[in-house]
VMD Tcl script that draws the C-alpha trace (Angstrom):
set ca {
  {223.65 56.00 207.69}
  {221.63 55.63 204.48}
  {218.18 57.30 204.69}
  {215.28 54.82 204.38}
  {213.91 56.60 201.33}
  {217.26 56.14 199.58}
  {217.23 52.45 200.48}
  {213.72 52.15 199.02}
  {214.89 53.89 195.88}
  {217.87 51.56 195.50}
  {215.65 48.53 195.99}
  {213.39 49.73 193.19}
  {216.49 49.83 190.91}
  {215.14 52.60 188.73}
  {217.04 54.31 185.95}
  {216.47 58.02 185.37}
  {215.36 58.87 181.79}
  {215.99 62.52 180.98}
  {214.42 62.35 177.54}
  {211.14 61.11 178.97}
  {210.83 63.50 181.85}
  {211.80 66.54 179.80}
  {208.54 66.10 177.93}
  {206.71 66.33 181.27}
  {208.24 69.66 182.19}
  {206.65 72.98 181.34}
  {208.07 76.44 181.89}
  {209.84 76.70 185.25}
  {210.96 79.15 187.87}
  {214.72 79.26 188.33}
  {215.70 79.58 191.97}
  {219.28 80.51 192.77}
  {220.88 79.18 195.90}
  {220.32 82.47 197.70}
  {218.38 84.97 195.59}
  {215.19 83.28 194.39}
  {214.88 84.67 190.85}
  {211.54 84.22 189.11}
  {210.22 83.61 185.60}
  {206.66 82.99 184.47}
  {204.64 79.79 184.11}
  {201.36 79.10 182.32}
  {197.73 79.12 183.46}
  {196.51 77.99 180.04}
  {194.95 81.32 179.08}
  {197.15 84.35 179.72}
  {200.51 82.59 179.59}
  {201.11 83.62 183.21}
  {200.77 81.77 186.49}
  {197.62 82.12 188.55}
  {199.75 82.73 191.63}
  {203.30 83.72 192.39}
  {205.70 82.06 194.81}
  {208.81 83.95 195.89}
  {211.34 83.94 198.69}
  {209.95 85.71 201.78}
  {213.19 85.72 203.78}
  {216.83 84.69 203.42}
  {217.46 80.96 203.91}
  {217.46 79.84 207.55}
  {220.89 78.33 208.16}
  {221.85 76.39 211.27}
  {221.44 72.66 210.62}
  {224.44 70.59 209.65}
  {223.26 68.31 206.88}
  {219.85 67.83 205.31}
  {216.62 69.14 206.81}
  {214.12 66.28 206.83}
  {211.00 67.84 208.31}
  {209.44 71.29 208.77}
  {206.17 72.57 210.23}
  {204.44 75.85 211.09}
  {203.10 76.60 214.55}
  {199.31 76.94 214.75}
  {199.74 80.70 215.27}
  {201.93 80.91 212.17}
  {204.71 82.87 213.86}
  {207.14 80.01 214.42}
  {208.64 77.22 212.31}
  {210.09 73.96 213.58}
  {212.63 71.83 211.73}
  {214.35 68.49 212.24}
  {217.53 67.43 210.57}
  {220.32 65.04 209.79}
  {222.37 66.55 212.62}
  {219.99 65.04 215.20}
  {218.62 68.38 216.37}
  {215.23 70.07 216.40}
  {215.29 73.83 215.82}
  {212.69 76.52 216.45}
  {212.72 79.60 214.21}
  {211.10 83.00 213.92}
  {209.80 83.95 210.47}
  {212.90 86.04 209.77}
  {215.16 83.05 210.24}
  {216.40 83.70 213.77}
  {216.59 80.84 216.25}
  {213.83 81.28 218.85}
  {215.52 78.86 221.25}
  {218.71 76.86 221.56}
  {218.76 73.68 219.43}
  {216.78 70.84 220.99}
  {219.28 68.05 221.59}
  {218.51 64.51 222.66}
  {218.05 62.34 219.58}
  {221.13 60.25 218.93}
  {220.83 60.33 215.15}
  {218.71 61.88 212.37}
  {215.46 63.63 213.28}
  {213.08 62.43 210.56}
  {209.84 64.16 211.56}
  {208.56 67.07 213.66}
  {205.10 68.49 214.43}
  {203.47 71.15 216.63}
  {200.65 70.38 219.01}
  {197.31 72.02 218.09}
  {197.73 74.40 221.07}
  {201.21 75.32 219.85}
  {202.85 74.78 223.24}
  {204.44 71.40 222.54}
  {206.56 69.89 219.77}
  {206.87 66.22 218.92}
  {209.81 64.67 217.09}
  {210.70 61.22 215.79}
  {214.19 60.03 215.05}
  {216.49 57.36 213.72}
  {217.28 56.36 217.31}
  {213.78 54.85 217.56}
  {212.43 57.37 220.06}
  {209.56 59.84 219.98}
  {210.22 62.98 222.05}
  {207.85 65.62 223.40}
  {209.36 69.08 223.90}
  {208.44 72.43 225.39}
  {209.09 75.49 223.21}
  {212.25 76.06 225.22}
  {213.66 72.73 224.13}
  {213.10 70.90 227.41}
  {211.64 67.41 227.46}
  {207.98 67.58 228.49}
  {207.92 63.82 229.18}
  {210.41 60.95 229.13}
  {211.22 59.73 225.60}
  {208.52 57.48 224.15}
  {210.19 54.11 223.68}
  {208.89 50.97 222.02}
  {209.75 51.20 218.33}
  {212.32 48.62 217.24}
  {213.79 50.90 214.60}
  {213.88 54.46 213.34}
  {210.75 56.62 213.61}
  {210.10 58.18 210.21}
  {206.89 60.11 210.90}
  {204.99 61.66 213.82}
  {201.69 63.52 214.03}
  {199.50 65.10 216.71}
  {195.80 64.33 216.89}
  {193.52 67.37 216.43}
  {192.61 67.22 220.13}
  {196.28 67.31 221.08}
  {195.78 64.31 223.35}
  {197.48 61.68 221.20}
  {200.52 61.23 219.00}
  {200.88 58.76 216.14}
  {204.25 57.48 214.96}
  {205.39 55.20 212.16}
  {208.66 53.30 211.87}
  {211.01 51.47 209.53}
  {209.45 48.09 210.34}
  {205.96 49.01 209.15}
  {204.54 49.61 212.63}
  {202.28 52.45 213.76}
  {201.94 53.35 217.43}
  {199.42 55.61 219.14}
  {200.61 57.35 222.30}
  {199.27 59.48 225.12}
  {201.32 62.56 225.96}
  {203.02 60.81 228.86}
  {204.43 58.19 226.52}
  {201.95 55.41 227.26}
  {200.41 53.35 224.48}
  {196.84 54.44 223.79}
  {196.15 51.35 221.67}
  {198.03 48.20 220.68}
  {200.70 48.85 218.00}
  {199.62 47.68 214.56}
  {201.35 46.53 211.40}
  {200.48 49.11 208.76}
  {202.84 48.34 205.88}
  {205.36 45.88 204.54}
  {208.55 47.90 204.96}
  {208.82 51.50 206.10}
  {205.95 53.68 207.26}
  {207.07 56.94 205.70}
  {204.13 59.09 206.74}
  {201.22 59.21 209.19}
  {198.43 61.79 209.43}
  {195.28 62.28 211.51}
  {191.94 63.19 209.96}
  {190.57 66.60 211.01}
  {187.86 64.81 213.00}
  {190.54 62.83 214.83}
  {188.90 59.43 214.35}
  {191.04 58.18 211.46}
  {194.76 57.78 210.74}
  {196.20 57.59 207.25}
  {199.59 56.08 206.50}
  {201.85 55.73 203.49}
  {204.60 53.17 203.09}
  {207.36 51.64 201.03}
  {204.93 48.95 199.84}
  {203.32 51.59 197.62}
  {200.07 51.68 199.57}
  {198.05 54.37 201.28}
  {196.09 52.96 204.22}
  {193.22 54.25 206.37}
  {192.85 53.11 209.98}
  {190.61 53.60 212.98}
  {192.18 54.88 216.17}
  {192.28 51.29 217.39}
  {194.36 50.21 214.42}
  {191.51 48.50 212.57}
  {191.30 48.72 208.79}
  {188.84 51.49 207.89}
  {188.99 50.95 204.11}
  {190.71 48.64 201.63}
  {194.30 49.63 200.71}
  {194.53 52.57 198.32}
  {196.41 51.21 195.30}
  {197.93 53.32 192.55}
  {201.52 54.22 193.39}
  {204.01 51.89 191.72}
  {206.82 52.66 194.17}
  {206.95 53.85 197.73}
  {204.61 56.45 199.24}
  {206.59 59.25 200.88}
  {203.86 61.48 202.27}
  {200.14 61.57 203.07}
  {197.84 64.38 204.24}
  {194.12 64.91 204.79}
  {192.21 67.75 203.18}
  {190.95 70.37 205.66}
  {187.39 69.09 205.15}
  {188.55 65.54 205.84}
  {186.91 64.02 202.77}
  {190.10 63.49 200.74}
  {193.64 62.26 201.21}
  {196.59 63.38 199.11}
  {199.67 61.23 198.71}
  {203.05 61.68 197.11}
  {205.35 58.96 195.89}
  {207.29 57.60 192.98}
  {207.75 55.23 190.11}
  {206.20 54.15 186.89}
  {206.99 51.30 184.52}
  {207.21 52.44 180.89}
  {207.70 49.87 178.11}
  {209.21 47.40 180.59}
  {211.79 49.96 181.74}
  {211.81 51.48 185.22}
  {211.88 55.25 185.37}
  {211.78 57.51 188.38}
  {208.60 59.54 187.97}
  {206.96 61.23 190.93}
  {203.21 61.35 191.29}
  {200.73 63.17 193.50}
  {197.44 61.34 193.92}
  {194.15 62.36 195.51}
  {191.82 59.83 197.06}
  {188.33 59.63 198.48}
  {188.13 57.93 201.87}
  {187.07 54.66 200.27}
  {190.27 54.55 198.22}
  {188.90 55.76 194.89}
  {190.91 58.20 192.79}
  {189.52 61.71 193.26}
  {191.47 63.13 190.29}
  {194.03 62.17 187.71}
  {197.55 61.97 189.20}
  {199.83 65.01 188.99}
  {203.24 64.17 187.53}
  {206.66 65.26 188.78}
  {209.88 64.25 187.10}
  {211.28 62.64 190.26}
  {210.13 61.19 193.57}
  {207.57 63.34 195.39}
  {208.92 63.58 198.94}
  {206.25 65.70 200.64}
  {202.69 66.90 200.03}
  {200.28 69.21 201.87}
  {196.85 70.76 201.35}
  {196.43 74.51 201.71}
  {194.20 75.58 204.64}
  {191.49 76.53 202.14}
  {191.68 73.08 200.58}
  {192.01 74.65 197.12}
  {195.69 73.90 196.52}
  {198.24 71.16 197.03}
  {201.95 71.82 197.41}
  {204.45 69.09 196.58}
  {208.21 68.96 196.86}
  {210.32 66.43 195.01}
  {213.73 64.83 194.98}
  {214.76 66.64 191.80}
  {214.55 69.98 193.59}
  {211.18 71.13 192.31}
  {208.46 72.65 194.49}
  {205.10 72.66 192.71}
  {201.79 74.30 193.61}
  {198.78 72.53 192.09}
  {195.07 73.16 191.79}
  {192.90 70.19 192.73}
  {192.34 69.31 189.09}
  {196.06 69.10 188.40}
  {196.71 72.53 186.88}
  {199.84 74.50 187.77}
  {198.66 77.19 190.18}
  {202.08 78.83 189.98}
  {205.24 78.24 188.05}
  {207.32 75.57 189.82}
  {210.33 76.51 191.91}
  {213.43 74.87 190.53}
  {217.13 75.43 190.77}
  {220.17 74.54 192.81}
  {218.57 73.68 196.14}
  {218.62 69.88 195.94}
  {215.75 67.69 197.13}
  {212.74 69.19 198.90}
  {212.22 66.68 201.72}
  {209.41 68.51 203.50}
  {206.87 71.23 202.67}
  {204.05 72.82 204.68}
  {201.53 75.66 204.39}
  {201.22 78.38 207.00}
  {197.86 78.47 208.85}
  {196.92 81.59 206.88}
  {197.77 79.91 203.60}
  {199.94 82.76 202.34}
  {203.32 81.15 203.03}
  {205.01 77.82 202.40}
  {207.98 76.48 204.33}
  {210.39 73.92 202.92}
  {213.36 71.91 204.11}
  {215.80 69.99 202.01}
  {219.15 68.61 201.07}
  {220.97 71.93 201.15}
  {220.58 72.09 204.94}
  {218.40 75.20 204.91}
  {214.85 76.01 205.89}
  {213.22 78.34 203.38}
  {210.15 80.53 203.67}
  {208.17 81.30 200.52}
  {205.47 83.96 200.08}
  {202.40 83.10 198.05}
  {200.40 85.80 196.33}
  {198.49 86.72 193.20}
  {200.59 87.33 190.14}
  {200.44 90.92 188.96}
  {200.35 91.34 185.19}
  {200.87 94.28 182.95}
  {197.77 95.54 181.10}
}
mol new
graphics top color blue
foreach p $ca { graphics top sphere $p radius 0.5 }
foreach p [lrange $ca 0 end-1] q [lrange $ca 1 end] { graphics top cylinder $p $q radius 0.2 }
display resetview
């Protein structure tokens, strides 16, 4: 099975241009497959990063194939992951399985999320179902059925009373926790809905799709603002700021001198679809984005295997993580903001510690 993002990429027919993207790169961290070695970046004044990101634990290994989605529990002491092997896995912060693998999806698990109370987990898969789980891996309700194709993204509302899901046919559905529709399904995008997210107030849903648009919706599926236009390729990921007044999106593609190059971009938006800052550039598709709990930073993971921490004005807040890990498909901050979790092509879940860089006098 070819992942929808790969299909989108093939349809865009982009050629990678190493000479162009090399000019976009600054100093980098080199991350080995297991160790996590570190070099310095640049904050524009001291020649050192503002912050430091380093491995906080050995890689979590259990999935067979790529890890497509990761999330922290609200308490910060558990991590959930969903993968190519069709399982959902619950981890402690030292990489031990906290329960047996959750089995039920017939194919890839594209997206996972914790409930705000932390006692339920939602997952969406290539089999077209949304599943609600207990922390022991038991189904808390019958599978939510109704999507006509794979479910690429799921999200809990802040109240924990609703779940949103987006699929490969551009549809978004809003569910109650017993699998009933809370509103009529609505067509959100032409092509895949890669990402859905609730506003902190719970009265808006944002979505990003393969049509290159970011959209804002009411809970009833009504358009809450004109389409947010700026990405030239598909939008992989969307997230609200903690204050709810901004949306960040990650995606790909730029046209340069009539040639198509794969360039990833992170964009910030106001809720009326205006650019809130200049875009942040990655050298390949940005697969996942997230705001820090403080709202001061944005983390982005890309298809080239780079994990970047940004300030809101597009400065490198830490030297990027780069190396032999393959694509970063999913990234998330811990509730305390001092850790980042990632999942990617190498089949591992990785926990990163975030702290202030110590410098010699």
